[in-house]
N, C-alpha and C positions, 0 to 999 in steps of 0.2 A: 530603565533605559534613558540615557541622556542624549539629547539632540545636539549635534555639532553645528554651531553657528560661526561662520567665517566672516570676520569683519575686515574689509579692505581699506587701507588709508595710504594716500600718496603725498599729502601736504600737511604743513603745520596747522593751518586754519581748519582744515577738514577734521583732523584728529581732535582739535580743541572742541569742536562741536560734538564729535562722536564719544568723547570721554564719558559723559554720564550714562550713555547707553551701553558702552563697553562695561562699565562698572556694574550696571544692572544685570547684564548677561553673566558676567563673571561670578556674581554672588547668588545666582539662581541655581538651586539644586537639580533642576531638570535640564539645564543647558550646559554645554561645554564650549567655552570660548576658544576660537582659533583666530589669531591675528596675523595678517600679512601687511608688512610695511614695504613701500616701494617708492620709486621716483624721487621727489625732492627730499624725502626723509633721509636718503642715503647719500646726498650730494654735499660735499664740503662747501661748495659755493653758496648753498642755502642753509648752512648752519648745522648739518648732520642732526636733524631734529628727531631722528629715531631715539636719540638719547633722552629726549623729553618723555617719551613713552616709557622707557626703562626706569626713569626717575619716579614715575607713577606706580612702579612695581607691577607692571603689566607685561606678561611674557609675550615676546614677539616670536611666533612660531616659524615664520619665514621672512627673510629680508631679500628682496629681489631688485637688483639694479637694472633699470631700463633707460635712465635718462642720458641722452647723448649730450656731449659737451658742445652744444650748438644752440643758437638763439634764432633759428630759422624755421620756416614751415617744413622744410625737408627734414631737418633734425627732429622735429616733432613727429612726423610720419614714421621715421626710422625708430623712434622710441616706442611708438605704438606697435611696430613690427616686432621689436624685441620682446615687448610684453606678450604678444600673441604667441611667441615661441616659448616663453618662460612660464606663463601662468597655468596653462593646461596641465603640465606635468605635476606642478605643486598641488593643484586642486585635485588631481587624481589620487595623490598620496594622502591628502587631508580628508577627502571624502565628506565634505560638509553636507548637512541636510538642508542648509539655506545659507546664502551669502547676503551680506548687507553692504550696499554701496551708497555713499552720500555724494550728491552733486552732479557735476557736469564736466569734469576734466578729461583730457585725452587718455590718461592712464586708466581712469575709471571705465572709459569706453572699452579699452582693450580687455580689462578684467571682465566686464559684462559680457562681451562677445565670447570669451572663454567659458564662462559659466553657462551661457545659453547653449552652446554646442555640446557641453557635457551634461546637459539637462539638470543643472543645479538651479533650483528656483532662486530668484533674486528679490530681495526687499529693497526698494529704491526710496531713498529719502530726498525729498524736496524737488520732485518733478513739478511740471505745470508752471514754473516761473518763467519770466520773459526778461531777457537781457540782450537787446538787439545789437549792442555795440561790442560784443565779444564772441570769440570762437565757441564759447561754452553753450551758446543758444541752441544750436542744432544738435550738439552732443547730448545735451540734457534730454531733449525729446527722443533721441535715438535710444538712450538708456531706458527711458520710460517704456518704449515698445518692446524692449528685451526683458522687462521685469514682470514679476507675477504679483507682488504686493507693493502698494504705493502709500507713502506717508508724506503729506503736504503740510506746509506751514500756515496756509490760510485757506478759507473756504473758496475764494476765487481760484486759487491754484488747483484745488481739488476738482472743481468743475472743468478746468482746462484739461486735466489728465483724463477725465471721462470723455471729454470732447475728442481726445486722441484715440478713442475706441476701447478704453479700459472699463471693465465691469465695475459699477459703483460699489458692489459688495466687497471689492478688494482695494478700494481707495479711501483713505482715512485722513481727515484733517486733525493733526495732533499738535499743531504749533511748532515753534522752533526750539531745538535743543539748547539754543543760546540762552534762553530764559532759565533753563535748569542750571546752566553754568553760573549765571549771575546770582542765583539764589543760593547755590551750594559752595561756591569758591570762597576762600578766605583771602581778601585783597590786602595788598601791602599799602601802608600809608605813605605819605609824601617823603618822610625822612628815610624810611626803609627802601623806597624806590631809588632815592638819590644814592644811597650806599650800594645797592645792588647793581645799578646801571652806571655808576660812576659819573653822575651828572649833577647839575645844580639847577633846580627849577628857577625860572625868572618871572618877571611881571606877567608876560604873555607867553603862553606855551601852546605849540601845535603838535599834534600827532599826525604824521603824513605817511600814507601808503598809496602808491600809484602803480597801476598795472597797465600792460599794453592795450591799445585799441586794436581794431581789426586791421588797420593799415599801418605801414611803417611811417608814412608821412604824418598821419594824425598822432601817432605815438610820440614821434619826435617833437612835433609842434606843441602837443599838450604838456609834456614834461618841461620843455624850454620855457613856455609861458608861465607855468606854475613856479618854476625856480626864479624867473625874472620878477614875478609878483612877490615872492618871498624876500628877494633881495631888496626890492623897493620898501617892503614892510620893515625890514631890518634897518634900512637907512633912516626911517622915520621913528622907529622904536627900537633903540639899541638893546633895551632890556627885554629881549625875546629869545626863545629857544625853539628850535625846529628838531623834532624827534622823528627820524625817518626809519622805516623798515623796508627791506629790499622787495623789489618786484618779484612776482612768481615766475614759473618756468615757461610761460607762454612765449611764442615768437616775438622778437624785438625787445625782450626784457633787458638785454645787454645795453641798449640805448639808454634806458631809464637808469639802470644801476650805475653806469659809467658817469652820467651827468650828475647824479646825486653825489657820487664820490668826489667829483671835482668841486661841487658846491661846498661839501663839508670840509674839504681841504682849504678852501678859500675863507671859510668862516668857522674855524675850529672851536672857538669859544662859545659859539651860538648855535651849533648844529652837530648832530650825532647820527650815525647810521648803524643799524643793527641788521645782521643777517636774518635773525628771527628773535622775537621776544618771548614766544610761547604764550599760552592762554592767560596764565595768571599775571605775568608782567604786562602783557598787552592790555588787558582789561583794567588792571590797576592803574596803568598810565592813562588810559582813556578817562578814568574818573577824575584825574588831576589836571587835565589840560583845559584850555579855554575853547578849543575847537578841534575837530577832526577834518583833515583835508585829503582829498584824493579821489579814488573811484573804486574803492573796495566795498564788497557787499557787507563786510563786518561793520563798517561805519554806519550803514543803513539799518542793519538788523539789531545790533547791540545798543547803539547810541541813545535811542529814545528812552531806554530804561534808566539812563543816567542823566537825561535832560541836557545833553551836550549838543551844541550846534555842529552841523556837518556841512561842509562844502563838497558837493558831489560834482566832479568835473567830467565833461564829455558824455559819450554815448554808451560807455561800457555797461552801466546799470540802467539804461533806458528801458522802460517797461516794468521794472520792478516796483512793487508797492512800497511807497516811501512815507514815513511819518512826517509830521509837520516841522520837525527840527532840521529837516534836510533842505538845503538851498542848492538847487540845480544851476550849473553854470556850463557854458560852452567851453571849448578849449582856447578861446580867444583871450589874449592878455588882459584887455580892459574888463571883460566879464568876470574873470577870475579875481581881479583886484576888487571889483565891486562886491563880489560874493564874500570875500574874506572880510571886507569892511562891514558888511551887513551882519556876518556871524558874530561880530564882537559888539554890535550896537545894543544898547540897553533896551531899545524898543523891541528888537527881535528876541532877545533873551527872555524878556517878560512874557512873550507870547507862547513860549514853549515850556513854561513851568509845569503845565498840566498835560503835557504830551503823553499819550498812551502808546505802548508798543503794539503794533498791529499783528505781531507774530506770536501771540498767545500769552499765557499766564504761567507757564511752567509745567512740570510733571510729565513732560513729553517722553522722556526715556522709559518710564514705567508703563505709559500707555502703549508705546511701540512694542516693548517686550511682551506685554500681555496679549496684544493682538496677534503677534507672531506665534505665540504658544498655542493660541486657539486654532491656528491653521495647520500646525505641524501634526503628523507628517504630511508633506505635500507629495503625493505619489505620482501625480501627473501634472507637471507645470505648463502643459500646453494650454493656450488661451484661444478663445473665440472673440473676434472683433465685436465690440458692443456698439450697435447702431443706436443713435439717439433718434427717438420718434419726434420729429419736429411738428407733427400735426397736433400733438396734445397741447 
């Protein structure tokens, strides 16, 4: 008998992380993979990234459109509502023995709620993390409480999941799947990247991904000051290239994307904007740039393996464990300028040569799959709140 494992994915970055685990499940004789693609994957605005999944020769069992053409909180809530209407019927048809959810986004919450009420046990990847400056913060903890099995990327995060009342016997520190990707992917070299992306690397190159903050005011201020800092940098160093990827589908993403589009039109020979690069192109580009700039978790989790400086702007990643190659900056113009300058300094670069990635050493996909198999079948996913004995 094969156990049906349903993997849910709604974004390009999340699928990139899940890929090694999906491959592990797909190749296991005891498991049957069922994949659901939704949200940003099916949006032309974000590059129709479900095609990246199909390029990997992975069957998508269901494509479910839920994303509203809106960049507001109301639009996000409506998308959750569409998900709650759509996911239960699909899950009822697929009848998975377990669902896998990674992360902390609104579409993942809708999917988790659907699984919970259908009594489908959930294996949640990467609970226990803290990012005070994003909507994801409370969504992540909510999915933790709906889930049965928990896989964290550090021991500190494992302890936090237990603190939320989860039984330690069901909480496992397995490291980040990002390390699996770094070890297994075949990267493109600089010449191949230039041909694939239709760009020409210059003396100084930045990879830039900026996502919304919690408020519209801070989102607008942050992206305006970032672009102003980059404009100043260009004026002092004409031989520079700014490689942008679009913001995700959080509220206020339109503010960011429109301003970046204006910037790239103003500096067409020194800047380029991509809807999505996909995992291989994104990481290959990361290896070739002088620094990563923005507020994406990818910059924090992947970058230390490449010893690349990171300028992390604002509060979106506040609370997340950061390696020593990360320079934190406020959203203020002067602070961003100073952080960019520091990222290129010989003094700083020399200090990060021996940086270790705090998110593990790899082989996470196999660890997760083997632990899941030990628990299957899960006949009763009902949990009891685990109280920590503070007297011990």
